[in-house]
N, C-alpha and C positions, 0 to 999 in steps of 0.2 A: 854230917850233909846229908840231907834227902835226896834222892835220885828225882830225876826230872819227872817221871810218871807219877810220883808219890804224892800224897796230899799231905799238907802240913796244916797241925793245929796250932792256931796262935790266938789266945785270949778265947779259947772255947770255939773259935770258927775255924773250919777247915777250908783251906784254898788249896787250888792246883795251879802250877806254873805252866800247864799246857793251855789253861783257859785265859792266861793274860795274854799270850801272842794275839789269838783272834781280835781280842779287844782293842789292842794297840793299832792293829792293821785297820780296824773299822774306824776308829778314831782318825788316823791318818788319812784314809780316802774320804772321809767327811770334811776334813780340812781342805783338802785339795778340790774336791767339788765345791766347796763354798767359796774358794778363792777363784775358780773359774768362774763362778756364777757372778762374784762382785765385780770381775774384769769384764764380763760381758754385758754388765748394766751401765759400763762407762762408754759403751760404742754410741757414735753420732747417732741421735734419733732421727728418725725419718718423716715425723709428723710436723715438722716445723714449717711456716709458711710465711710469705710477704704479700700484703694486699697494697696495691699500686693505685693512688687515686690522683685524677688530675684533669685539667680541660684539654680538649683536642689540640694538636699541634704543640703540646708543651714538652714534647721529647720523650714520652714515657717508653715507648717500644724500643726507640734507639737507645735509650739508657739501659734497659735490661738486656738488650743484645750486646752491650758494650760489657756489663758485668758477666755474660756468659761467655764473652769470647768469640761472638757471631759478627761476621763482617756485613752479611745483607739481611738486616732485619725484615722479617714478614709480619705487616700489620694486618690485624683482624678486625672484628666488630663484636659488640656485646661484650661479654666477659672471655678474655684470653688467658689461656694457660701456658706457663713455660716453666721451666725449672733451671736451677744453677748448681752446677756439680760443685760439691764442697768436700776438700780433702784435708785430712790431718796428717800431716807428714810424721809427727812424733808418734802418733800411735799407729800409724799405717793403716788408716781407715778413711773410709770416704762415704758420702750420702748424697742426696739430692734435696735442695731446697726449692720448694714450690713457690711459684710467684703467679699471682693472680692479678691481671691489669684489666681495670674496669674502663669500659668507653666514657669519653668525656661528656657524652650526652647525659644529663640528669635524669632522663626517662629511663635509663638503665639501672637505675639505683636499686630496682627490687632484685636484680641479680646478685647482689651482695651477699643473700642467703646461702649461696652455694659456696662462696670464698670464705665467709666468717659465720661460723655456727656455734651453737653452744659447746660442743665438743672441741672445736678448733680455737676457741676463744683464748685459752691459756697460752697456746703456741704461735701465736700470730705476731707479727710486726707490721704496722703501718707506716706507708710511706706518701707523703704529700708532694706532689712536683708542680712545680711552676716553671715558667720560661722568662728569660731575661729579655726576649723580644717583644713582650707585651708588659712592661715595668708597671703601667698604670693600672693593671687588673690583679696584680699578684696579690695584694691584700684580700681584695674581695675573693678571689679563687680559693685562697686557703680557708676563709670563713666560711664560705659555701659547702666546701669539701668536708670541713669539720662538723658542719651542721648535719650533713647527710650521714656522716658515719655515728654521730651521737643519737640521731633518729632510729638507725638501725640497731645500735647497740640497745637500746631502750624497748625495741620490739623482741629482742632475744628473751627467752625464758631462762634467764640466769637467777641463780639463787642469791639472795641478798648478801648472806655471808660470803659466796664465793668471789661476788664483785667486790665487796669490802677488802676482803683478803689480796685480791689482784691489785687494788689502788694502794693498799699498805705496801705491797711488795715494791710496786713501781716508785713509790716515795723513797723506800728504803735504797733502791738502787741510784735514785737521784743523790741522796746524802753520801752515800758510798764512794762517790766519784773521787778518785784521788789522782792529781796530775803525774804523769810519768816522770820518774826521778825523786818523787816525794813519798814512795812506798817506804813503809815501816813494817818491823815484824809485829807479830800478831799481838805479843805481850807487852810490847814498848809502851811506855807511859805516855809518850807523846802521841800515840796512837789512840790511846784511851781519851785524851782530853780533846781529840780532834772530834769531827761531826762522824766519823766512822766508827759506831758503836756496834761491833761485832757480837759482844757478849750479851750486851742488854738489847734483844730484838724488840722488846716491846717499847722500849724507850724511844722516842722519834723527838728530834729536836725541831723547834719551830721553823717554819720554812721563811723563806725571805719574800720580800714585797713582791707581788704579782706572779710569784712561783707556784705552779700547779693548781691554779685556780680552777681549771677544768680537767681534772685527773680521771681519764678514761680507762685507767687500769690496763692499758696496752702500750707497748713501746712504739714511741712515734718519731720519726725522722723526716725533716723538710728538705727537700733537695731543690735547689734553684739551678735550672739547666740553661745551656747556650749562653754562658757567661762571656764568650767571646765576642757577642754582639754588642758589648759595651763601648768598645772602640767605635762602633758605627753610631750609637746614640751620642758620643760626644762630638763626632764630626757632623752628622747631619741634623742632629736635634737639639745642639748646644748644651748637653748634659755636663754637669762639673761633678767634682768628687763630693760636694755638699749634697747634690741629689742622690748619689750612691750610698753616702752616709744616712741620709734620712731615710731611704728605703730599707736599708740593713738595720736600723734601730726599730723600725717597725716590725720586721720579721723576725728579729730576735726577741719582741716583746711577746709576738704571737708564740714563739718557742717556749717561752717562759711559761705561759699559761698552760700549756700541754706537756711540758716537761720534754719537748723534743730537741734532738740534735740538729744542726743545720750544717748543709753541704752546698757550697757553690761548685758546679761542676760543668764542663765542657768535653762532650764526646768528641768534638773536632780536633780540638787540642789536647786532649787526655789530660785533662786537669781534674785531679781529686777523684777519679773513677776507682784506680786501685785502693785508695784509701777508704773509699766507700764501701767497697766490697770487704775489706778487712773490719770495717766497723760493724757491718751486718754481722758477719761471722762471730765477732766479739759479743755482740749483744744477744744473740741467739744461741751459740754454741758454748760461750765462755772462752773463746780464742783470746789470746793476749792481743792489746791494742796499745802500743806505746808512743803513738803520736800526739804531741800536746796541741793545743788549740791554735789555730791559725787565723790571725784577724789583720795581718799586714797589707797583703795582697788583696786589693779589693775584688778581684774575680776568683780568688782561691779560698774563699773563707772555710774554715772547718771549726764547728764549736761542739764539742761532745756534750751529751746530755749530764747534767749536773755541774757543768764549769760556769756557765754564765750567771749573772745577776744583775740588777739595774744600776749598781754602781759601776760596773765594767761597761755597760752600754752607754751611761752618761758621758764616758770619754768622747764619743763620737759627737757630742752636742758642741764641742768647741769649735768644729769646723763649719757649723752651720751660721751663716751670716745674714742671709736673705730670707730665711725661714725659722720657724720654731719648731721643737721637737713634737710638740702636740697638736700642730696644724692638721687640718683633714688631709688625709693621704691623697685622694683624688684633686685636690686643690693645688697641690705642689707638683705632683707626677701627673700631668695633664696629657690626655690623649691627643695626639696631633691630628689635625684635619688635613687629610690628604684628598685633594680633589683631583681625582682622574677625568680627563677629557671624555665626554660620553660621544662615541661615534656611532652614528646613526646613517644607514644608508637611506638616501633619499628616495622615496617611492614615486615613480611616475605612473600617474593614472592616465588611462586613454580617453579621450574625449568622447562623448557619444556621437556616433555617426550623424544622426540626424541634426543634431545641433551644429557640428561642423559644417555639414552642408548647407545648413540655413545661412551660416555666417558667411560662406564663400558666396551664395546667392546674393546676400546683401551687398557684398562689396562689388559684385558684378554689375548689380543694378545701380549703384551711386557712380560708375564709371560713364565716359562718354564715348562716342564711337572712334573719335580722333585720339584718345589716350588709352594706355593700356594700363591697368592695375597691377602692379606686382603682388604675387601672393607672398605673405610672410615666410612660407615655408620653402620657397626657392633659395633665398640668399640669407644666411644669418645676419642678425644685426650686428654690426661692428666689422663685418668682412666685405670690404669694399674695394674693388678693383681700382689700382692708381694707373697713372699714365704709363709707367713702367712697365706693370703687368699687362697692359693692353698691347703695348708695342711688341713686347716679347711672346705674349700668348702664354694660355695656362698649360699646365702639364697635361699631355693626353692629347692637346687640340692642336693639329697641324694647320699651317697656312697663314698667310698673313693677315693682320687686322683688317685690311681693305677688303680681302675676299669674306673675311667673317662679317662685315658689314654688308655685304652684298651690294657694293656700289662699285661704280668704274672709276678709273683714275681721272676722268675729266667731267665726272658729275658729283655734286656735293648732295648728301642725304642719301636717303633709301627709302625703299616703298613705292606702292602704287600712287600715293599722293604726290610724291617727287617727280614721277613720272608725268602724271596729269598736269601738274605746274609746269613741267618742262614743256610739254606739247603745248600748251595753252599760250606759253609765252612765244612759242614759235608762231601760233597762229595770229596773236594779236601784237605783233611787232609794230614799234613806232616807225612813222614814215621817215625816209631820208636814212634809214639804217645802214642801207648799202652804198651811200654817196661816196664818191671818189674824193669829194672835195676835203672830207674830213681828214685830220691830221693822223697818220698812221702811227700805231704802238707796237713796239717790238713783241711778236708773239710769245717768244719764250720767256721774256720779263714779265709778260701779263700772266702767263700760266704758272709761272713761279710764285707769284703774289696770291693767285688763287688757291693753289695746293698749300701754300702757307697758311692763309685763313682758314682754309677747311681742316687743315692738322690741328690748328690751335682749337678750333670748334669742337674737336673729339676729346679734348682732355676732360676729366672727370669734374672738374669744378666748373668748367663752362657746358657741360653736357646738359641738354634740356630735360626738365623733369614733369613739365606741364604742358597742355595743350597749346597754351598762348606761345610758349617759347619755341615749339615746333612749328607753329604756323609762321613765326617771325623768320626761323631758320629756312622754312621752304620759300618764303618771299626773297630772301636774301639770296639764295641759290637761284631762283629764276631771274632776279636782277643780274647776278653774275653771268649766268647764261646769255641774257639778253645784251649784256655789254660784249661778252667774248664774240657773240654772232654779230653784233655792229661793227666791232673793230676788226674782224676778220676780213682781210683783203688779199687778192691775188698777188703773189709775190714770186720773184725769179729764185731758182734755187741759190744763186750766188749770194742774194740778199739774205735769205733765211740763213744760210751758213754763217754769214758775218755777224748777224744779229744775235745768234745763240752763241 
């Protein structure tokens, strides 16, 4: 046996055992470094991103905040950036998923070049967001944003081979979908006869009717938000199950064209938000997703990419009685006409001063000396004093109606004309007025009748409004005063007290 340091000649070659030990150590370290490098490559990549497209008020910001776990979402403008923390519990690794939210105004479409470029194209997932609060615009919004995305992809300087390879991979993902519980081993003959051809990557089965007719080469997810509003549509707008089935089958047709998954979510009631997060990490990072398709609850639909086909969609046709599946979408789902009352403040324009004074001058010129023309600005139309208000007086005015009229208890009427007629009646009295042969009349009874007549003449219905009525009143007052003067006769105090 040769010593350790000796060289041994074997078949004409001399070898030394001291040289074998360093070689073995070097091979061991190389193996360890290779293993570490292999494990390092399995870490979660940080270059993945999600581009969110949708109209304003579709719930994009609220949905992303729900996926982030943020209670108070802050809405921006133009192109918003956010990120979602993604953690792999099995590998004890975490990363950040970039999220780009484009403003709902189509004029901001040029900002897509910052979110989706030639370098980020293979690592991007696109999410179309629509809201159930505007069901009549869902299909149009999906088609419009798909067109915006397609136009942007056409402007990218992507190599034709790279784009074809991306479309082929996406088609392969569609056909590789297997429902949870139906997974088989890699070498199982049942798996080889299914549509999942893992070994023959170049061999692709023919797609079904309407599937991937518009393959963008990108992962696409369609999210319908605010599904809790369905109860309001049923109560206020008379929506029935067939209306929701009609909408769902059109949305699923759209998803078939782009190979997209479909999620009905409600951030308010926390429906399908967690499942959407798990599905995103499944499609982007390869995390397991074991939730099957959910189509029973109309407000919590979940259809993974690769599960659906036209035969499954046709099941919804059975519930449509008053409509056909191929009817135009906006003819069935009609936007309601909500007429809101327009409240406009009435604008009061001041009349020109000269024209106002001219009208007043014309009114004064039309009047007579014995009549007074009331200005329309003194008392509003429809506000007239009644007999009760005259007897009780207006608020803020003290004194009795007789004092307000400027008359004395024994005199009917008021003004200088009444006094003139009164004195004229005294000057031109009839002869024999003070004759003692005339039958006397009780003074108190006579005065009561005169006062009663005067009070009746003060009611609004009998109040004179023209000069002719005023002249008649004055002549009546003069006649009454004349009769009082003629009937007045000297009497003893005993007679007066007995008569009263």
